[in-house]
C-alpha positions as CSV (number, residue, x, y, z in Angstrom):
1,L,68.6,86.6,167.1
2,L,70.4,89.7,167.1
3,P,74.2,88.1,165.7
4,M,72.4,86.3,162.8
5,S,70.4,89.2,161.7
6,V,73.5,91.5,161.6
7,I,75.3,88.5,159.8
8,G,72.6,88.3,157.4
9,G,72.0,91.8,157.2
10,L,76.0,92.2,156.3
11,V,75.6,89.3,153.4
12,A,72.1,90.9,152.2
13,F,73.8,94.6,151.9
14,Y,76.8,92.8,150.0
15,Q,74.4,91.2,147.5
16,S,72.7,94.3,147.0
17,L,76.2,96.0,146.1
18,I,76.8,93.4,143.8
19,H,73.3,93.9,142.0
20,W,73.8,97.6,142.2
21,G,77.2,97.3,140.2
22,I,79.5,98.3,143.2
23,N,81.7,95.5,143.2
24,A,84.6,96.8,145.4
25,V,85.4,92.9,147.3
26,S,84.9,90.1,145.0
27,I,84.9,86.9,146.8
28,S,84.5,84.9,144.0
29,G,83.3,84.8,140.2
30,C,80.1,83.3,138.9
31,T,80.8,79.7,138.1
32,A,76.9,78.6,137.6
33,V,76.3,76.6,134.6
34,G,73.2,77.2,132.7
35,A,72.1,80.0,134.7
36,A,73.0,83.8,134.8
37,C,74.1,85.2,138.2
38,S,73.7,89.1,137.2
39,K,70.3,88.4,136.4
40,I,68.0,90.5,138.4
41,Y,64.6,89.2,138.6
42,V,63.1,91.9,140.7
43,S,63.9,95.7,140.3
44,E,61.3,98.4,141.7
45,F,62.2,102.1,141.5
46,G,65.6,101.1,140.0
47,Y,67.1,99.8,143.5
48,I,64.7,97.5,144.9
49,T,66.0,94.2,144.4
50,I,65.6,90.7,146.1
51,P,68.9,91.3,148.3
52,F,67.7,94.9,149.3
53,M,64.5,93.4,150.1
54,S,66.0,91.0,152.6
55,F,68.3,93.6,153.7
56,T,65.3,95.8,154.6
57,I,64.1,92.7,156.7
58,F,67.3,92.2,158.5
59,V,67.6,95.9,159.6
60,Y,63.6,95.6,161.0
61,S,64.2,92.9,163.0
62,I,67.4,94.5,164.4
63,G,65.5,97.5,165.2
64,V,62.5,95.5,166.9
65,K,65.5,93.4,168.6
66,L,67.3,96.5,170.4
67,I,63.8,98.1,171.2
68,Y,62.8,95.1,172.9
69,Y,66.1,94.8,174.9
70,Q,65.6,98.6,175.9
71,A,62.0,98.1,177.1
72,R,62.9,94.8,179.0
73,K,66.0,97.0,180.6
74,I,63.5,99.7,181.5
75,N,60.9,97.6,182.9
76,G,63.2,95.3,184.7
């Protein structure tokens, strides 16, 4: 769970940066036909988008898993 959450969190953070207009590392351009790659479907408070929501869930799952690992190590 932990490695997958870290990878997913990195991807979600990269997508959030793209939505916020910070495109430091461009992997590929938009090649979608008939759809807008830059369209933002949800924008609450000016920064909460769908990729940011998924990033938040990944960070939450990483935190819960780390707490679980620590509690398991203490309790044996």
